[in-house]
Every structure is written in C-alpha cells, then in structure tokens.
N, C-alpha and C positions, 0 to 999 in steps of 0.2 A: 959536192952536188946539192946537199940539202940547203946550204947557204944560198946557192943560186935560186933554188925554188922559193925559199923564204923571201929573198929579195924581190923576185917577180911577184910573189904573193901580195906584196904591199902595193902593187900597182893599181891604179884606178881602173874601173871597168872600160872606159873609152880608150882602147889601146891606140888606134890609128889617129885619134884626135888629141892625144895627150901632149902637153907641152911642159917644159920645165926650164929653170934658169941654168941648170948645169949644162956645160957645153957638150958632154958626152950624150946626155939625154936628148938635147936639141939637134943632134946630128941627123942628117937625112941620108938615105941610101937609095941608089938605083938597084934594080932587081939583081944584077950580077954581083954588085958589092955586098948586098944583104946576104945572098947565098954563100959567098966566100966567108963572111964574118960568122955565119951560122954553121959552116962546115958541111953544107949540103950542096946539091946541084940545083941549078935553076929549074930543071924539070921537076925535081922533088918539091921545090918551093911552090911551083904552079899547081902541083897536085894537092898540096895542103890547102891552097886557096880554093881549088875545086871542091874539096871536102869541107869547106867552110871552117877550117881550123885556123885560118889566118885572115884577118880583115883586109879589104882592098886598100891599095895605097891612095894617097892624095894625088890627084891628077893635075898636071900643068901641061895642057895640050895633049900630046901623045906620050909624054913621059910620066911614069908613076914614081912617086917618092915615098919611101918607107921610113918610118921613124925608129928610134931606139926601142919603143914599145913593141914594134914588130919583132925586133931582134930578141928582146927578152922572151917574147912568146915562143919564138922558134927554139930558143934554148930550153925552155920548159918542156916543149914537145919532145925534144931530143932526150931530155932526162927521163920523161915518162916512158918513152920507147925503150930506153935502157933498162927500166924497171920491169919491162915485160907487158906494158899496157898495149892494147890494140888501138888503132886510130879511132875506131868507133868509141871505145872507152875514153880516150883522150878528149874527143869532142864533147862528151857528156861532162867530163871533169871541168873543161874550160867553160862550158855553158854555166855550170854551177858557180865557178869562179867569177864569171861576169855578173852573177846575181848577188854577189857579196859574200859568198862562202869562202873561207880561207883555204887556199890550196893545201897548205901544210896540215890543216885540220882534217880535210877530206882524205888525204893520204894516210893520216894516223887512223882514221876510222876504217879505211880500207885494210890496213894492216891488222887491226883488231878483229875484223870480220873474217879475213881470209888467211890469217896465219895458220901454218900447218898444225894439225892436232897431234901429229906423230913426230918424234925427234929421231926416228930411225935414219941411219946413214946407209945408202945403198952399198951392198957388198960386191966385190969383184969376183964373179963366178962365170962359168961357161954352162951351156946347155948340157954338156956331157957331165959336168959336176952335179947339176941338179938331178939328172937322170939316174946317176949312180946313187945319190942320196935317197931317191925315191924308188930304189930297187928295180930300175928299168921300166917302170910303168909310165914314164913320160914319152908316150908315143907321139907322132906328129899330130894326130887328132887331139890328143889331150893337151899338147903344148899350145895348139891353136886356141883351144877353149880357155886355157890359163891366160893367154895374151888378151883375148876378148874381155875377160873378167878384170883385167888390169893387174893381175898378180905378178906378171912378168912382162918386161919389155926387152926385146932382143934386137940386135943388129948383126945379122948373119948368124954365126954360131956363138956370138958373145952376148951375154946377158948384161944389159945396161941398167936394169933396175929389178930388184926383187926384195920383198920384205923378208928379212932373215927370220923374224919371229914366226911369221906364217909358214915359211918354208920348214923350219924346225918342227912346228906343230904338225904339218902334213907328214913329215918323215916319221914322227912318233906314231901317228895313226896308221900309216902304211905298215910299219913294223908290227902293229897290233892286228893286222889282217884286214884293215878297211881299204877297199880298192880306191885308187886315186881318182878315177872318174866319179865315184860316189862322193868323195870329199869335195870335188869341184862343184858337183850338183848341189850339195848342201851349201857350199859357199855362195852360189848364185842366189839361192833362196835367202841366205843370211844377208847378203848385200841388199836385196829388195826390202827385207824387213827393217834393216838399219836405216836405209834411205827414208823409209816412212817415219821412223822414230826421229831422225834428224829433222825432217820437215815439220813434224809436230812441235818439236822444241823451238825451232827457229820461228815458226808461225806464232807460237805463244809469246815469244819475246817481241817480235815485230808488232803484233796486234796490241799488246798491253804495255810493255815497257817502252817501246819506241813510239807507240800510239800512231801507227800509220793511218788510222781512221781519221785523224785530224789533219791530214795532208803533210807536206814537207815541214820538218822542224826549222825554226829560225836559225840563222848562221851561228849565233852564240851558243846554241844547244849541242852542236856537233861534238865538242870536246867532252861534254858531260856524257853523251851517248857512248863515245869511245871508251871512257872509263868504266861505264856500266857494263859494256860488252866484255871487257877484260875481267871484270869481277864475276860475270856469269859463266865464263868458259869452264873454270874448275867445277862449278855447280852442276853443269851439264854432265861432266864426267862422273861425278858422285851419284847423280840421279840415275844414270844409265847402269852403273855398277850395282847400286842398291836394288833397282827394279829387276835387273837380270838375275841377281842372286835370289830374289823372292820368286821369280818365275821358275828358276831351276829347282828350288825347294818344292814348289807345287808339282812340277813335272816329275821330279824324282819320286815323290810319294805316290803319285798316280801310277807311274811305271812299275814301282815296287809292288803295289797291290795287284796290278795286272799280271806280273810275273809270278807271284805266289799263287794266284788263282789258276794260272796256266799249269803250274807244277801240280797243284791239287787235282785238277781235272785229268792230267796225264796219269797220275797215280791211280785214280779210280778206273780209268779206261784199261790200264794195263794189268789190273788185279794185283797191285803191289801190296806191300806189307800191311798198309793200313786197311786196304780192302779185304785182305785175307783174315786179318784179326777181327774185323767187323762180322765177316761171314761165320767165323768160328764161334763168336760170342752168341750167335743166334742158333747154333746147332745143339740139340739136346745131348746131354752126357759129355759134352766137351769141357775141357778145363776152363774154358772161357764162358761156361754156361751161366745160368741165372744164379745169383747169390741170394740165399734165403736168410731171412733174419733169424738170429739165434734167440 
C-alpha cells in the first residue's frame, strides 16, 4: 500500500494533463474502464468528481478520456479511505499534494500528530461483568453517563471498548466507599481540565515550534516537523506527570492543614481532653494550677 502511495506521490501536480513515454502511463480510459481498473463503480467515480477529488477528463466531443494519472489518483483515494480518512480530509490532502507537498510526508506528519497516546488493548467484557466489578452500582442511568463520557462503548449487552486501567481504578474507589456516580462526576471534571491542558500544550507547540504565525511551512519542512513532534510527545507526558505531582503535593498539604484545623475545632466544641485540661489548669487548687517559682 505504501509503495503505491509513494509512487503516486512522485506524480506531477497536473494530473489530467500529464503525459509520459511509458505505454502504461500514456494509456487512456473511458469512464467505465477507469472505474473497473480502480475497483469502484461509475457512480462512485462521478461522486468523486462532484467532490472535486478527481480532475475532469480530456474531452473529444461527447467522450471523456481519462489518463493513468486519474487512475493513480483514484488508487490513492482508495488507500486513504482504507486508512480511515474522510472524503473531506482526502480532498485537503490532495490539495496539499498538488501544491508540492509530498503525500508520504503528509501522512507521516499525520501519524506523528494523531498516533494514540495509550497502548491499551480493549478487553472483552460484558455489561454484567462491569456491573459485578462495580458492586452493582452500574445502573442504566450511570451506564448512559459512562457511555457519554467515552469510558464505555457498548453494542447491546456486549462492551466493545473499555479502559481496563480506568475500570480497575473505579472498582478500587467503589470498594473504598466512593459512589460510582460521584466517580463519574469527577471524571467529567477531570476530562474538561485535561482537555484544557492538552490544548495549552498543543497551542504552545503550534505557535512557537511549528510557527503557525508565519503561515504554512514549505514542503521540505514537513519531515523536520514530523521528527520534532515525535520528540515532543514524551516531553508532554513528562511535563504532565511532573506538574500533576506538584499540584498533588500542594493540594495534599492544604487538605491536611484543613483537616487538622477541623479536628482541633471539633475537640474544642465537644469539650474534649484538651479543652478539659485547659479548664482545669485555670481552676484554683487544681493539680493543674499555677506553678510558683521555687
């Protein structure tokens, strides 16, 4: 597949007008022949033309003739569809290709930018399995909330995606007495906060490292940018871990101080041992009375 993309990547921008000495390149196709060679229907081919993904053919009267360049382009479109690209995204990639950007370079940059940050493999479980693990707290309402937050994807009673790490964490917190709805509520807030953090880091890179302010980079810079993004990915993880650790240190110290003050206030209100001792120390004739100097 990549070989075909790389081959097409070497094509000149003028697809419909391209000529070559090679017999296979010089071959021309009518619309039905081109569709068969590309493995698509004529209707699909016309739809690509309507979406401006395929240049118009050369006309001889009422007959349209398509070149090998058209076939190369259709094969690239098919490969990009197989990779999960939308037609809109393909159109943008092809437009960049026509402006001199290497298609393989663009796809490499895409992989660097959009590669998953988690290496978790979905685990085969059922809704009943998850409910049992969460001590029966997975009510229909809670399940719907978990689906909306993207923690679970279901098909009927079968779970088709769940993060095992987050599921295990939720199970531990449930066993510690934290209600599952409260865990999901915190998860919602956590997602919002992390989305903001991710945006801050990405904006930092785009503004300064990619220098979006100067417009689109020249074609020869795409490979350098791809390598830079790959170097920055682990740095982002390290920065988040370090800053989260610092934030937890700060929050833990504040919470500990609040907790101790709460205990002290409770002791004073309840007339506990410390309060009793203080009162006794102030009463004349008590063992805790004033101490006179010898």
